[in-house]
N, C-alpha and C positions, 0 to 999 in steps of 0.2 A: 648486728641484727639478732644474732643468736642469744645474746644477753638480754636484749629487749623482749624477745619472744618468751624467754624463760621467766622474766619478771612479770609479763602480762599474764602468762599461764598461772603463776602463783597468785597474782592479784585477783584474777577471775575465779579461780577455784576456791580460794580461802576467804575472800572479802566481798568483791563485787557481785559474784553469783554464788557465794558461799553461804554459810548459816546466817551471818548477820543481815545480809540483804533479804534473804528469804523470810527471816523472822520479821523484818521491817515491813515487807510487803503484806505478809499474812496478818500481822498485828494491826496495821492500818486498815486493812479490809474488814477485820473483825470488829475493830473499834467503830468504824462507820456503820457497819451492819447493826450493831447493838444500839448506837446512838440514833439511827434512823428507824429503830423498832422493826427491823427485818423487812423493810418495804421492798428490798431487792428480791425477796422471795414472795411476799404477800401480794405485790402489785404487778406481777408478771402479766396476767391477763389484761389488766388495765393498760399496761405499757403497750401491749400489742394493739389494743384498740386505738391508742393515740398514734401509733405508727401508721396504721392504715388510713386514719383520718388525715395524717400529715403528708400524704402524697402531693397535695396541693395546698399552698398557703399564701395569703396576701399580707402577712405580717412582715415586719422589718427583718431583713436578712438577704442573702444572695441565692441560696438554694433551698429547696423544700426540706423539712425535717427528715423525710424519708431518704432523700438523696444525700443528706448530711451523714446519716447512718451508713448508707451504702458506700460513701466515700471513705469513711472510717474503716468499714469492713473490707474495702478493697485492699487496705494495708494489712489488716489482721488475718484475714483468711488467705493464707499463703503457705510457704514451705513448712511452717510450723505444724500445720494440720496434717501433713503427710510425712515429712522427714522428722519433725520434732516429736511427734507421738511415738514413732518407731524408735527414735533414740532413747526416749524416756523408758519405754518398755524393755529395750535391749539392755539398758544399764541398770534399771531399778526393778525389773520384773513386772509381771502383770499388775501388781499392786500400785505401780506408778500412776496408772489410769485413774484409780480411785482418788488419789491425792490431786490429780489434775482437776477432777470434778470439784473437790473441796475448795481449792484456791480460786476456781472460777466462780463459785457461788458467793464467796465473800468479795471477790474481785468485782462482782456486779455493783456492789455498794461503792467501791473505789471509782469505777467508771462513771457511776451516777454523779458522784461528787465532783469529779473532774469536769464533766460536761456542764453541770449546773454553774460552776464557777466561771467556766469559759464564756458562757452566754451572759452571765451577770457582769463580768468585768471586761467584755470585749470593747474594741474601739472601731472607728471607721477611718480607713487610711486615705491617702491623697487621691486615690482613684474612686473613692466612695464605696469601697468594699469593706465588709465586716471582717475584722481579724481578731484572733484571740488565742488562748491556750495558756499554759503555765507561765510563760514569760510575762503575759499581760495580767493574769490574776495575781502574780507575785508583785508586779509593779503597782497595780491599781488597788489591790486588796491589802497588801502588807505595808505599802508606803514606800517613799523614796529611799529610805535607809536600807531596804531590801532589794532595790533594783539590781544590784550586782548579782544576786542569786538568779534573777530572771535572765540576766545576760549570760550567766554560766549555762543555764538550761539551753538557751538559743545556740550557743557555741557547740555544745554536745550534740544537739539535735541536727544542726546543719551538717556536721561531719558524719554523724552516725548514719544519716540517710544514704550517703554515697557507698557505705558498706552494706549494712543490712537491708537497705531499701533499693539498692541499685545493682552494683556489681555482683553481689552474692546472688541476687535473684536472677539476673540475666544469665549468669553462669549455670544456675540450676536448670533454667529452661533449655539452654544449649546442651547441657549434659544429658537431660532426659530425652530430647529429640534425637541427639546423635546416637545414644544407646539403643533406642527403640526403632528409629526410622533412618538411621545413618545420614542425617542432615548435617552438613558442614556447619560448625559453630559460627564461622564468620557470616554465613548467610543468615543464620538465626539472629545474630547480633544486629545486622543491618536492617532486617525486617522489623525487629523489635524497636529499634531506634526511630525508624520512619513512622511506625504506628503511634508510638509514644509521643513523638514530636507533633503529630497532627492533633492529638488530644490536648497536650499541654499548652499549645499555642492559643487555645481558646480559654485558658484560665479555669477558675473554679466552676463556672457555670457549665462549660462543656465537660469537665471532669465529672461533675455531679450527674450529668445526663448519661454519660457512658457508664459510670459506676452503677447508676440506678437501674440499668438494663442488664449489664454484664454480670455483676456480682450475684443477684438473685438467681439468674439462669445457671451459672456455673455451679453455685452451691447446691441448687436443687438437683441438677443432673448427677453430681457426685454423691449426694445423700441418697437419692433414689436408687442409683446403681449399687451403692453399698448395702442398702436395705434389701435389695433383691438377693444379693449374695448371702446376707444373714438369714433371710426367710427360707432360702434353699437349705439351710442348716439349722432351722429354728429349734429343733429338738435338743441341740447342744448348747443353746444360749444360756439356760439356767446354770449349767455346770461352769460355763465360761465366766459368768457374773460371780458365781461362788468362788472361783479361783482368784478373781480380781480382788474381792473383799478379803479373802483369807490371806492372800499375799501382802495386802496393804498393812495388816496388823501382825503378821508372823514372818514376813520376808519370804524368800524362796531359795531353796537349796539348788546347787548346781544340777543341771539336767541337760543331756544332749550337748549342744555347743554353748549353752547358757552358763556363764561362770558363777551364777548365784548372786543373791542380793540380800542385804539386811533390810530391816524396817526403815532405818535411817536413809538408806540408798533409795528406797521406794519413795519416801517423802521428798528427799532432796531433788531427785530427777523429775518427779511428778510435778512439784511446785515450780521448779525452774523452767521446764519445758512448757508448762501451762501458761506461765506469765509470758514466755517468749512468743507463744501463739496468740493469746488474747490481748497482750500489752496493757492489761489493767495495772495502773500505778506508774507506768513509764511516762505518761503525760503527752503521748502522741495523738491519740484519738480526739481529745477535746479541741485540738487545733481545727479539725474538720467540723466539729459540732458548733463551733463559734460562728460559722457562716450560715447556720440554719435560719430560715424565716420563722422566727418565733419571738414573742414578747414575754414569754414565761420560761425562766431558766429551769424550773422543776420539770416541766413537760419534756424539754429536750434531755434532761438528765435521765428521765424514765425511759425515753427512747434509746438513749445511748447505752444503758445497761444491757439492753437486749443484744448488743453486739457481742458481749462476752458470753452470754447465754448461747447464742447461735454458734459462735465460733468454737467453743469448747464443749459445752454440754451436748450439742448436736453434731457438728462436723467432726471434731476430734474423736468423739465417741464412736462414730462410724468406723474411722480408721483403726482405733484401738480395739474395738470388738472383733473386727475382721482379723487383726493380727493375733489376738488371743484365741479366737475360735479356730483359726487354721492350725495353731500349734507351731507356726513358723518362728515365733519368738524364741523357741528353744533350740534353733538350728545354728545360732552363732552369727547370723546376718545382722546388719545394722543399717540405719538410715533408709534411704529410698529403696535400697536393695531388699530390705526386710519387708517393706510395704508391698513391693512388687511380688515378692515370693508369696506373701499371704494372699493377695488378691488372685494371683495365678492359681493357687492351690484350691480356691473355692469356686473357680470359674472355668476350669478345664483349659487354662492357658491363655485366655484373652484378657485377663485382668491387668496385664502390664500396660495395655493401651489406656485403661482407665487411669492408672497412676501417671503415665507419661503426659496424657492430655490434661489431666487435673493439675499436675504439677506445673505445666507450662502456663495454663490459664491463671492459676492462683499466684504464681510468681510474677506474671505480667501485671496483674492488677495491683500487686504490692508495689511494683515500680511506680505506677501511677499515683497510688495513695501516698507513698512516702515522698514523692516529688513535691506534693503540696505541703507536707509537714516541713521539709527542709527549706522550701521556698519561703514559707512564713517565718521561719527562724532567721533566714538570710535577710528578709525585709526588716525584721525587728532590729537587726544589728546594723544594717547599712542603708535602709530606706528603699523606696520603690525603684530607684534607679538601678538597683542590683538585680532586679527580677529577671530581665531578659538575658544578661550574661549568665546568671545562674542556670536558666533553662537550657542554654546552649551547652554549657559544661555538663549538665545532667544527661543530656541526650548523647553527647560524645562518649560519656563514661559507660553507656550501656553495652556497645559492642566490645569495648575494652574488657569488661567483666567476663564476656563469653570466652575470651582467649587467655586470660591470665590465671596463674595459680593463686588460689584465694585462702590458703590456710591462715596466713598472717592477717588478711583482711577480715576474715571471720572472727579471729581473736580480738582484733582492735574494735570491730563493730560491737561485739559482746560487751567490751569494757565501756564503750560510749553509751550503749543502751542503759547499762546499769547506772552510769553517772547521770543520765537524764532523770532517772527515778529519784535520786537523792533530793534535789531541790523541789521536785514535784511533791514528794511525800511530806517534806517539811511544810510546804504551803497548804496541803490538804489538812494536815493536823492543826496548823495555826488558824486556818479559816473554817474549821469544822463548825464553830458556833453559827456562822452564817449559813452553812449547809443545813444544819438542823432547824434554824429559825425559819428559813424560807420554805422548807419542806412542811413544817408544822402549820405555817400560815396557809399554804396552798391547800392542804387537805382539810383544814378547818373551814375554809371558804369555798371549796370546790363545789360548782353547781351540780 
C-alpha cells in the first residue's frame, strides 16, 4: 500500500495535477474562449436573463434549465469553496486567488462547450429520461471508433464519485460538526444517509427540486454573511486586493507561519484548486445539464457557464478575501482550520459557526450532485438495471466515509478526477467546430 501511495503521489503531483494537466485545462479554456469570441465574458448578463426565464420550461427534457444548473452547482459548490480556497492560499500565497479567477474566466468557455455538447448529443434511456455527458458526446459525436474513450470516462466517473463525491464529503461534514458541536460522526453519517436516500429515491426530478431550493439558499446565506464580514472591514479591502495582485506576479516571501511561495506556486495552486472547485473541464457538470428541458444546446451552454462564475468568482472570492483580509493566511494554518481562523478573526469568534454549517451544507449537496453523475456513468456502462443497486451502495458508503481515514481515498479521488478530464478535453477539442458553428448560428438568428 505504501508503494501505491508513493506512486499516486508522484503521479498526482507531476502529471495528473501537475503542469501538463494544468496547461491542458488552461489551454483548452483559452482556445474555446477565443474561438467563441469571448462570449463567456460578453454574454454574462444575457446568460442570467436566460437563467431566470428558465425556471419553468415545457421543452423536451426532465428538469427545468434552472434546476439543471442548481443540480450541477450542488456538486461544484462544496468543500472546494471553503477548504480548497484555503489550501490554495496557504500553499501559493494570496496570489493564488488571482489565478483562481483567471482559470474560472476561461473555464466558463469550457463549461459552456461541455453543456452545449451534452444537450446536442444526449439520448433518451429505457425509462424515457434524458441522459448525456462526455460519454455520450464522445460516442455520438466522435463516432463508434471513439466509444472506448467514452467508456473510460464513465469508469473514471463512476469510481471517482465514491471518493470525491461521497466518502470525502461525508467525512468533511462529520469532522466539521464534531469539531464545532461535538456531534458523534456515526450519528452524522446515519442522518446524512437517510436524508440522501429520501432524495435519491426520487431520481433526477426530486434531486432537481431539492437542489433548486437548497443550493441558492445556502450560497446566498454564505455570500451574504461573508459580505457582512468584509463590509465591517471595508477600508482594508483595497490593500487586500493589491496584495493579491502583487503576490500573483511577484510571489510572496516567508512571513509569520507562511513558508513563502513563488509565482509558479501561486499559479499552480490557484489553477488546481480553482478547477477542483468549479470542475470546468472535468466533464461532470454536463451530465446534469443534459437533463434540462430545452431544445437549444446554446441556451443551456450559456446557463451552464454561470455555474463556474458563481462558484469561483462569487463564492470562492468571499472565502479568499476573508482569509487575505484577516491576515490569517500568514499564521501557518491550512484547510478548514485556516478558513475558521479567518472568519473568527473578523467576527469576534462566531465565524466558526458560519464555516461549520457552510461546510456541512456544501458537502451534503455535493453528495447529492455527484450521486447523479456517478449513477449516469454506471447506467452508461451497465444499463438501467444497475441504477437501484448503485443507489443502495452509494447510500451505505456515506456513513462509512464519516468513520474511515481518508488520506488514501483523497489521493485516489484526485487521480480519478484528473483521468476524467483527459477524455473530456480530447472530445471538447475534437468537437469544437460544432461548438463554434452552433454558437454562431444561434446569435445570427437570435430573436
